[in-house]
C-alpha positions in Angstrom: -97.2 229.1 -7.0 -100.7 228.5 -8.8 -103.0 226.0 -7.7 -101.3 222.8 -10.5 -97.6 223.3 -9.3 -99.1 222.8 -6.1 -100.2 220.1 -6.3 -98.0 219.0 -8.5 -94.8 220.0 -5.7 -97.7 217.8 -2.6 -98.1 214.8 -4.7 -94.4 214.1 -5.5 -93.9 214.5 -1.7 -96.1 211.5 -0.8 -94.7 209.8 -3.6 -91.4 209.8 -2.6 -91.4 209.6 0.7 -92.6 206.1 1.4 -90.4 205.0 -1.2 -87.6 206.0 0.4 -88.8 204.6 3.7 -90.1 201.7 2.1 -85.8 201.5 0.7 -84.2 201.6 4.7 -87.7 199.9 6.2 -86.1 196.7 4.9 -82.9 194.6 6.0 -80.0 195.0 3.6 -79.0 193.0 1.4 -75.2 192.0 1.0 -74.0 191.9 -3.0 -70.6 190.9 -3.6 -68.4 188.5 -6.7 -64.8 187.6 -6.9 -62.3 190.1 -9.3 -59.2 188.0 -8.6 -58.9 186.1 -10.0 -61.4 186.3 -11.8 -65.4 185.0 -11.1 -67.2 183.4 -14.3 -70.1 185.2 -13.4 -67.9 188.9 -13.6 -66.1 187.8 -16.2 -69.0 187.3 -18.5 -70.4 190.5 -17.5 -70.6 193.5 -18.9 -68.2 194.5 -17.7 -66.1 191.8 -18.2 -64.5 193.6 -21.4 -61.8 191.0 -23.4 -63.2 187.4 -22.0 -66.5 189.0 -21.8 -66.2 188.6 -25.6 -65.1 184.9 -25.7 -66.2 181.4 -26.1 -67.3 179.4 -23.2 -69.3 183.4 -22.7 -71.1 183.6 -25.5 -72.0 180.5 -24.9 -73.0 180.3 -21.1 -74.5 183.7 -22.0 -76.6 182.1 -24.6 -77.7 179.2 -22.8 -78.8 181.9 -19.8 -81.1 183.2 -22.1 -79.6 187.0 -20.4 -76.4 188.9 -20.0 -75.2 189.0 -16.8 -75.7 192.3 -15.9 -76.5 191.3 -11.9 -73.1 189.9 -11.4 -72.6 190.5 -7.7 -76.4 188.7 -7.1 -75.5 185.5 -7.0 -76.9 184.7 -3.4 -79.2 181.6 -1.9 -80.7 182.0 0.9 -81.4 180.3 4.2 -79.2 177.6 4.1 -76.9 178.2 7.0 -74.0 175.7 6.1 -76.1 173.2 4.2 -74.2 174.1 1.3 -73.7 169.5 -0.2 -77.1 169.4 1.0 -79.4 172.5 -1.0 -76.8 173.0 -4.3 -77.0 169.9 -6.8 -74.4 168.7 -7.9 -73.7 169.9 -11.4 -75.1 173.2 -10.3 -72.6 174.7 -7.9 -71.4 177.6 -9.7 -74.5 178.7 -10.5 -75.8 177.9 -7.2 -78.5 175.9 -8.7 -80.4 179.8 -9.6 -81.7 179.3 -13.7 -80.6 182.8 -13.9 -77.1 182.0 -13.8 -77.3 177.7 -15.3 -75.8 179.1 -18.1 -72.0 179.5 -15.6 -72.6 176.3 -15.3 -71.7 174.7 -18.4 -68.8 172.6 -18.6 -66.2 173.5 -20.8 -62.2 173.2 -20.6 -62.0 177.0 -21.8 -63.3 179.2 -19.2 -61.5 182.3 -19.2 -59.3 181.6 -16.2 -56.3 183.5 -14.2 -52.5 181.5 -14.1 -51.8 180.4 -10.7 -48.6 178.3 -9.4 -49.0 175.4 -6.7 -47.5 176.8 -2.8 -48.2 180.1 -3.6 -49.8 182.8 -1.9 -52.7 183.7 -3.1 -54.8 187.5 -2.9 -58.1 187.5 -3.8 -59.9 190.2 -4.3 -63.7 189.7 -3.3 -65.6 192.6 -4.4 -68.7 193.9 -2.0 -70.8 196.3 -3.1 -72.8 196.8 1.0 -70.1 195.5 2.8 -71.3 192.7 5.5 -69.9 190.2 8.6 -69.7 186.7 7.2 -67.3 183.9 6.7 -65.2 182.9 3.2 -64.3 178.8 2.3 -61.9 178.3 -0.7 -61.8 174.6 -1.8 -59.5 173.6 -5.0 -60.5 171.1 -6.7 -59.2 167.8 -6.7 -55.6 166.6 -8.2 -56.9 165.4 -11.5 -59.5 167.0 -12.1 -61.2 166.3 -15.0 -63.0 170.2 -16.6 -64.6 168.2 -19.5 -67.3 166.9 -17.2 -69.7 168.9 -14.4 -68.8 170.5 -11.5 -69.5 168.2 -8.6 -69.4 168.5 -4.3 -67.5 164.9 -5.2 -64.8 166.8 -7.0 -64.2 169.1 -3.8 -62.0 167.8 -0.7 -64.3 167.8 2.5 -62.2 171.1 4.4 -62.1 173.7 2.7 -58.0 175.1 2.0 -58.5 178.4 3.2 -61.1 180.0 5.6 -61.7 183.7 6.9 -64.4 185.5 8.8 -64.8 189.1 8.5 -61.9 190.7 6.8 -61.9 193.9 6.3 -63.4 196.2 3.2 -61.3 197.9 1.3 -61.8 200.1 -1.2 -64.8 198.2 -1.8 -62.9 195.3 -1.5 -62.1 192.2 0.8 -58.7 191.2 0.4 -57.9 187.7 1.8 -54.8 185.6 1.9 -54.0 181.8 1.2 -52.1 179.0 1.1 -52.5 177.4 -2.2 -52.7 173.5 -2.4 -49.0 172.7 -3.8 -50.0 169.4 -5.7 -52.2 170.6 -8.3 -51.1 170.8 -11.9 -53.7 171.8 -15.3 -56.8 173.6 -14.8 -58.5 173.8 -12.1 -61.4 175.7 -10.5 -61.4 177.4 -7.4 -65.2 177.2 -5.7 -65.8 180.4 -2.8 -69.0 180.1 -0.7 -69.2 182.9 1.2 -72.1 182.3 4.1 -73.5 185.7 6.0 -73.4 186.2 9.2 -75.5 189.1 9.7 -78.0 188.4 7.0 -79.5 185.0 6.1 -77.7 184.7 2.4 -74.7 182.9 1.0 -72.6 183.6 -2.3 -71.4 180.7 -4.8 -69.1 181.6 -7.3 -66.5 179.3 -10.2 -63.3 180.5 -9.9 -61.3 178.9 -13.5 -57.3 178.7 -12.4 -54.5 177.1 -14.5 -52.1 175.7 -12.7 -48.5 174.6 -15.0 -48.2 171.4 -16.2 -45.3 169.5 -15.0 -42.5 168.6 -16.7 -41.3 164.7 -17.6 -38.2 163.7 -15.3 -35.9 161.4 -16.0 -35.4 159.1 -13.9 -31.6 159.1 -11.8 -29.8 156.0 -13.3 -30.5 156.9 -16.3 -29.3 160.0 -16.4 -26.1 158.8 -14.8 -25.9 156.1 -17.2 -25.8 158.5 -20.2 -23.5 161.5 -18.8 -20.9 158.4 -18.5 -22.1 157.0 -21.7 -21.1 160.7 -22.8 -17.7 160.9 -20.7 -16.4 157.6 -21.9 -17.2 158.3 -25.8 -15.4 161.9 -25.5 -12.1 159.8 -23.3 -12.4 157.8 -26.5 -12.3 160.0 -29.4 -9.2 161.3 -29.2 -7.3 157.2 -29.4 -9.6 157.1 -32.6 -8.3 160.1 -33.9 -4.9 159.3 -33.6 -5.4 155.2 -35.0 -6.7 157.3 -37.8 -3.5 159.6 -38.0 -1.0 156.9 -37.3 -3.4 154.3 -40.2 -2.2 157.2 -42.8 1.2 157.8 -41.6 2.3 154.4 -42.0 4.5 153.2 -44.9 3.1 150.4 -46.9 5.0 147.1 -46.8 7.8 146.9 -49.5 7.2 142.5 -50.4 10.5 140.9 -50.1 13.0 141.6 -53.3 14.3 138.0 -54.2 18.4 137.2 -54.3 20.6 136.6 -57.3 20.9 133.5 -58.4 24.1 131.8 -56.7 23.1 133.4 -52.9 22.5 131.2 -49.7 19.1 130.8 -49.6 18.1 132.1 -45.6 18.5 135.6 -43.6 22.0 137.5 -44.8 25.3 136.9 -43.1 26.3 139.5 -40.4 30.0 141.2 -39.0 32.9 139.0 -39.7 31.3 135.3 -40.2 33.2 133.5 -43.8 30.6 132.1 -45.4 30.6 128.5 -45.8 31.7 126.9 -49.7 28.7 124.5 -50.4 29.8 121.3 -52.5 26.7 121.4 -55.2 28.3 122.8 -58.1 30.4 124.1 -59.5 31.7 127.6 -57.4 31.3 130.5 -58.6 30.9 134.4 -57.4 33.2 135.5 -55.0 34.0 133.0 -53.2 35.9 131.0 -56.6 39.4 132.1 -55.4 39.3 131.8 -52.6 38.5 127.9 -52.8 41.5 128.0 -55.7 43.3 129.1 -53.2 43.1 126.1 -50.8 42.8 123.6 -53.7 47.0 124.7 -54.2 48.9 124.9 -50.9 47.0 121.7 -50.6 48.8 120.6 -53.1 51.5 121.8 -52.8 52.2 120.0 -49.3 51.5 117.4 -51.2 54.1 116.7 -53.2 57.0 117.9 -50.0 55.9 114.9 -47.9 56.8 112.5 -51.6 59.1 113.8 -52.4 60.4 113.7 -48.7 60.4 109.5 -48.5 62.0 109.2 -51.7 65.2 110.8 -50.4 64.7 108.9 -47.0 64.4 105.6 -48.7 67.6 106.4 -50.7 
């Protein structure tokens, strides 16, 4: 082997060996962030796929001044559980780190994950180096307004879930928890991972979307509407019958005047003989009857007179 080649090989060995020793001598650092529900830092990183091209992510990168290449390194040392004292309001998503300040933008269009109130959340938290520690999960309070900066007052004092030392499988921690049942609309799932094997604490914001509540009518109004509808349905047949009866009913005939000489009032019924009137000359079908009666009277009167005369003789 030539002397120059042997010299270079020895020099490389001298330089590389300390670097390898330096890499193994220092304390191991845990790295990670939630990928489901996706956190802002992952969604807006070069590994975020289509989500990295959204308006919110473009604005975050612009405000940040650099892409979120180190999406798994959003950590703050020596917090020791004093999160509310160390991380300032309005900077919860960045952990107060200038290199991640674009994540604190107050926007309502961050890439989000749909959730159901009261459902089981299965979080996938990717980690490049396994370490022990406790995960605390918070969900913004009911009525949270995403148009304002995220503050500690937007989060409950106690987390809705807390998991210690979950197993690392396929490069990710998987944790299950029951979501609160009283959330609607857009919210932020805030995850704090406090390491117990290192002095570091990791912070992340995952935007989640719950379905909006539908406005329900009061039961009384619904019952009243149902009763009115039933009454209308019952009246419909009656109205149809009335209309049909009005159409089929013949027009009323005007009374026809009696012929001249008839007596006023209702017509005779049965076998009753009409009475003769004394006013005016007799006419019509009753005239022969009147004439016959007069002749009989005259005949009786004449007979009586003749009988009187014969007695006097």
